[in-house]
C-alpha positions in Angstrom: 0.0 0.0 0.0 1.6 3.3 -1.0 2.4 5.7 1.8 -0.1 8.5 2.5 2.8 10.9 2.9 3.7 10.8 -0.8 2.8 13.8 -2.8 0.0 13.6 -5.3 2.2 13.4 -8.3 4.5 10.9 -6.6 1.6 8.7 -5.6 0.1 8.7 -9.1 3.6 8.0 -10.5 4.0 5.0 -8.2 0.6 3.6 -9.0 1.2 4.0 -12.7 4.5 2.1 -12.5 2.8 -0.6 -10.5 -0.1 -0.9 -13.0 2.3 -0.9 -15.9 4.4 -3.7 -14.3 1.2 -5.7 -13.7 0.0 -5.2 -17.2 3.4 -6.1 -18.6 3.7 -9.3 -16.6 0.2 -10.4 -17.8 1.0 -9.5 -21.4 4.3 -11.4 -21.3 2.7 -14.5 -19.7 -0.1 -14.6 -22.4 2.3 -13.9 -25.2 4.5 -16.8 -24.1 1.6 -19.2 -24.0 0.2 -18.1 -27.3 3.6 -18.3 -29.0 3.9 -21.9 -27.9 0.4 -23.2 -28.8 -1.9 -20.4 -30.0 -4.5 -21.3 -27.3 -5.9 -18.4 -25.2 -4.5 -17.8 -21.7 -7.5 -15.7 -20.6 -11.0 -15.3 -21.7 -11.8 -12.6 -24.3 -15.1 -11.3 -23.0 -14.7 -12.0 -19.3 -11.1 -12.4 -18.3 -11.6 -15.2 -15.8 -14.0 -17.2 -18.0 -13.6 -18.9 -21.4 -16.2 -19.2 -24.1 -16.9 -22.6 -25.7 -14.7 -21.6 -28.6 -11.8 -20.6 -26.3 -12.1 -23.9 -24.4 -12.0 -25.8 -27.6 -8.9 -23.9 -28.6 -7.2 -25.0 -25.4 -8.3 -28.6 -25.9 -6.9 -28.5 -29.5 -3.6 -27.2 -28.2 -3.3 -30.1 -25.7 -4.5 -32.6 -28.4 -1.7 -31.4 -30.7 0.8 -32.5 -28.0 -0.9 -35.8 -27.4 -1.2 -36.8 -31.1 2.5 -36.3 -31.7 3.7 -38.1 -28.5 5.9 -41.1 -29.0 4.8 -44.7 -28.2 7.2 -45.0 -25.2 6.0 -41.7 -23.7 2.4 -42.7 -24.1 3.0 -46.2 -22.7 4.8 -45.1 -19.5 2.3 -42.3 -18.9 -0.5 -44.8 -19.3 1.3 -47.3 -17.0 1.5 -44.6 -14.3 -2.2 -44.0 -14.7 -3.0 -47.7 -14.3 -1.0 -47.8 -11.1 -3.0 -44.7 -9.9 -6.3 -46.5 -10.6 -5.0 -49.3 -8.3 -4.9 -46.7 -5.6 -8.6 -45.9 -6.2 -9.5 -49.6 -6.0 -7.5 -50.0 -2.8 -9.0 -47.0 -1.1 -12.5 -47.8 -2.2 -12.3 -51.3 -0.7 -10.6 -50.2 2.5 -13.0 -47.4 3.3 -16.0 -49.5 2.4 -14.8 -52.3 4.6 -13.9 -50.1 7.6 -17.2 -48.2 7.6 -19.5 -51.1 6.6 -21.1 -48.8 4.0 -23.1 -50.5 1.3 -24.6 -47.4 -0.3 -21.3 -46.1 -1.8 -21.8 -42.6 -0.3 -19.2 -43.2 2.4 -17.1 -45.9 0.9 -16.6 -43.8 -2.2 -15.2 -40.8 -0.4 -11.6 -41.6 -1.4 -12.5 -43.2 -4.7 -11.5 -40.1 -6.7 -7.9 -39.9 -5.4 -6.4 -42.0 -8.2 -8.2 -39.8 -10.8 -6.9 -36.7 -9.0 -3.3 -38.0 -9.4 -4.0 -38.8 -13.1 -5.6 -35.6 -14.2 -3.6 -33.1 -12.2 -0.4 -35.1 -12.9 -1.0 -35.2 -16.6 -1.0 -39.0 -16.9 -2.7 -40.8 -19.9 -5.9 -42.5 -19.0 -8.0 -44.1 -21.7 -11.3 -42.4 -21.0 -9.6 -39.0 -20.4 -8.1 -39.4 -23.9 -11.5 -39.6 -25.6 -11.8 -35.8 -25.8 -8.7 -34.0 -27.2 -7.6 -36.5 -29.9 -11.2 -37.0 -31.1 -11.5 -33.2 -31.5 -8.5 -33.3 -34.0 -10.1 -36.2 -35.9 -13.4 -34.4 -36.2 -11.5 -31.4 -37.6 -9.7 -33.8 -40.1 -6.5 -32.5 -38.6 -5.6 -36.0 -37.4 -6.4 -39.4 -39.0 -8.5 -42.2 -37.5 -5.4 -44.5 -37.3 -3.5 -41.8 -35.4 -6.4 -41.7 -32.9 -6.5 -45.5 -32.6 -2.8 -45.6 -32.0 -3.1 -43.4 -29.0 -6.2 -45.3 -27.7 -4.6 -48.7 -28.1 -1.2 -47.9 -26.5 -2.8 -46.0 -23.6 -5.5 -48.7 -22.9 -2.9 -51.5 -23.0 -0.6 -49.5 -20.6 -3.6 -48.8 -18.3 -4.5 -52.5 -18.2 -0.9 -53.5 -17.5 -0.6 -51.0 -14.6 -3.9 -51.9 -13.1 -3.1 -55.6 -13.5 0.2 -55.3 -11.7 -1.6 -53.5 -8.8 -4.4 -56.0 -8.7 -1.9 -58.9 -8.6 -0.1 -57.4 -5.6 -3.3 -56.7 -3.7 -4.7 -60.2 -4.4 -1.5 -62.0 -3.3 -0.2 -59.9 -0.4 -1.4 -58.6 3.0 -1.7 -55.0 1.8 -5.5 -55.2 2.1 -7.0 -56.3 5.4 -9.1 -59.5 5.5 -12.3 -57.5 5.5 -11.1 -55.3 2.7 -10.2 -58.3 0.6 -13.8 -59.6 1.0 -15.2 -56.2 0.1 -12.9 -55.8 -2.9 -14.1 -59.2 -4.2 -17.7 -58.0 -4.1 -16.9 -55.1 -6.6 -16.1 -57.5 -9.4 -18.9 -60.0 -8.3 -21.5 -57.2 -8.5 -20.3 -56.3 -12.0 -20.5 -59.9 -13.1 -24.1 -60.2 -11.7 -25.1 -57.1 -13.6 -26.6 -57.6 -17.0 -24.5 -56.9 -20.1 -26.7 -54.0 -21.3 -27.0 -52.5 -17.8 -23.2 -52.4 -17.6 -23.0 -50.8 -21.0 -25.4 -48.0 -20.1 -23.7 -47.5 -16.7 -20.5 -47.1 -18.7 -22.1 -44.6 -21.0 -23.1 -42.3 -18.1 -19.6 -42.7 -16.6 -18.1 -41.8 -20.1 -20.3 -38.7 -20.1 -18.9 -37.7 -16.7 -15.3 -38.3 -17.6 -15.5 -36.4 -20.9 -17.3 -33.6 -19.2 -14.5 -33.4 -16.6 -12.0 -33.1 -19.4 -13.9 -30.2 -21.0 -14.4 -28.4 -17.8 -10.8 -29.0 -16.8 -9.7 -26.9 -19.7 -12.2 -24.2 -18.7 -10.7 -24.0 -15.2 -7.9 -21.5 -14.5 -6.4 -22.8 -11.2 -5.5 -26.0 -9.5 -8.0 -25.7 -6.7 -10.9 -25.5 -9.2 -9.6 -28.6 -11.0 -9.2 -30.5 -7.8 -12.7 -29.8 -6.7 -14.1 -30.6 -10.1 -12.3 -33.9 -10.4 -13.2 -35.0 -6.9 -16.9 -34.3 -7.2 -17.2 -35.8 -10.7 -15.5 -39.1 -9.8 -17.1 -39.3 -6.5 -20.4 -39.3 -8.4 -19.2 -42.4 -10.3 -18.7 -44.3 -7.0 -21.8 -43.0 -5.4 -24.0 -43.7 -8.4 -22.6 -47.3 -8.8 -21.4 -46.5 -12.3 -18.4 -48.2 -14.0 -15.1 -46.9 -15.3 -13.3 -49.3 -17.6 -9.9 -49.2 -16.0 -11.3 -49.5 -12.5 -13.4 -52.4 -13.8 -10.2 -54.1 -15.1 -8.8 -53.9 -11.6 -12.0 -55.3 -10.1 -12.0 -58.1 -12.6 -8.3 -59.0 -12.4 -8.4 -59.1 -8.6 -10.9 -61.9 -8.9 -8.9 -63.6 -11.6 -5.7 -63.6 -9.5 -7.6 -65.0 -6.6 -8.8 -67.9 -8.8 -12.5 -67.0 -8.5 -13.3 -66.3 -12.2 -11.7 -67.0 -15.6 -10.0 -64.2 -17.5 -12.1 -64.5 -20.7 -15.4 -64.6 -18.9 -14.5 -61.6 -16.7 -13.4 -59.6 -19.7 -16.4 -60.4 -21.9 -19.1 -60.3 -19.3 -17.9 -57.3 -17.3 -15.1 -55.2 -18.8 -16.1 -55.2 -22.5 -19.5 -53.6 -22.1 -18.1 -51.0 -19.7 -15.4 -50.3 -22.3 -17.9 -49.8 -25.1 -20.1 -47.6 -22.8 -17.3 -45.4 -21.7 -16.0 -44.9 -25.2 -19.4 -44.1 -26.7 -20.3 -41.8 -23.8 -17.1 -39.8 -24.2 -17.3 -39.6 -28.0 -21.0 -38.6 -28.0 -20.4 -35.9 -25.5 -17.6 -34.5 -27.6 -19.5 -34.8 -30.9 -23.0 -33.8 -29.9 -22.6 -31.4 -27.0 -19.2 -29.8 -26.9 -17.9 -29.9 -30.5 -21.3 -29.0 -31.9 -21.5 -25.8 -29.9 -18.2 -24.4 -31.1 -17.8 -22.3 -34.2 -14.1 -21.5 -33.8 -12.1 -24.5 -35.0 -8.3 -24.9 -34.7 -6.7 -22.0 -32.9 -5.1 -19.3 -35.1 -1.4 -18.8 -34.4 0.0 -15.2 -34.5 1.5 -15.8 -37.9 -1.8 -16.5 -39.5 -4.4 -14.2 -40.9 -7.8 -14.3 -39.2 -9.4 -15.9 -42.3 -6.7 -18.4 -43.0 -7.8 -22.0 -42.5 -5.7 -25.0 -41.8 -5.4 -27.5 -44.7 -7.4 -30.6 -43.9 -6.5 -34.3 -44.5 -8.0 -35.7 -47.6 -10.7 -38.4 -47.1 -8.2 -41.2 -47.8 -5.6 -39.7 -45.5 -8.3 -39.2 -42.8 -9.3 -42.9 -43.0 -6.0 -44.6 -43.7 -3.5 -42.1 -42.2 0.1 -42.7 -43.2 -0.9 -45.5 -45.6 -2.4 -42.8 -47.9 -0.1 -39.9 -47.2 -0.3 -37.7 -44.1 -1.8 -38.7 -40.7 -1.6 -35.3 -39.0 -1.6 -31.7 -39.9 0.7 -29.7 -37.6 0.0 -26.0 -36.8 1.4 -23.6 -39.4 4.2 -22.3 -37.2 5.3 -25.9 -36.7 5.1 -26.6 -40.4 7.2 -23.6 -41.1 9.8 -24.7 -38.6 10.0 -28.2 -40.2 10.4 -26.7 -43.7 13.4 -24.7 -42.5 
């Protein structure tokens, strides 16, 4: 707070310098972010809020990084996410067993922790990946094979990570005797649920996860993201919905304890949840979020406002590298490659 003993001119001068410094820091921060990705650092109309178009630009910026990530990077990031899901499985079973809760309202209190690690830590989770890469494919900036490459690698890595965690929990004393019994009921309940009920429960869970991704890019601070992720994934536990990677952990826990066969568990439990999560996430992107945007790929500072990014041809879009290109990088990146 400036001193009251400063003269009027001195006080105005000090305030002016302070304001200029604040404006300068803000401008520099936004310029740095835009120079790297072209996505907005602050809302245009209301500074602390983003319009659907601006949210979409931020998602596209993240999707550009994901679509160009290497196989090794994707796999190990997905592996870390699979381990984090094991933490969700462990805490869900432990809290439910210790409280005797059968409603899911208390037992699910720590269920979101693994997802908090994944989303705030930037790990690759299969359902979390249904939004950004799909946006590029819908824009014909990335090909369908490029999308399937990401989905396949991340899903396999998630399953491996969750499988290792389930094996440890099923064959060691990490879980208490009561928690082991409770953990076994998670998979048993899934197997007792009809195929189509699992599918539609997976659809609703896919809606929630894809919605979290959209809102995550609308948030401007970590606290907001933390609250958003916690409430959304707590809803999955409290609503007795199913997430495919958690379901993999539920199922493999029973497999490693010799209570079910791998094929039966995968087909009767995990597969319908997988389809539901995928459809729910893609439909939310296509019908709700993508449909409400008019601004497509973000414009980099080197582009004119009316310049459009070249799209993949139909053959390139369907066949990817087999027909030519599989991805169209931003113009600034294209220029750098040409040099």
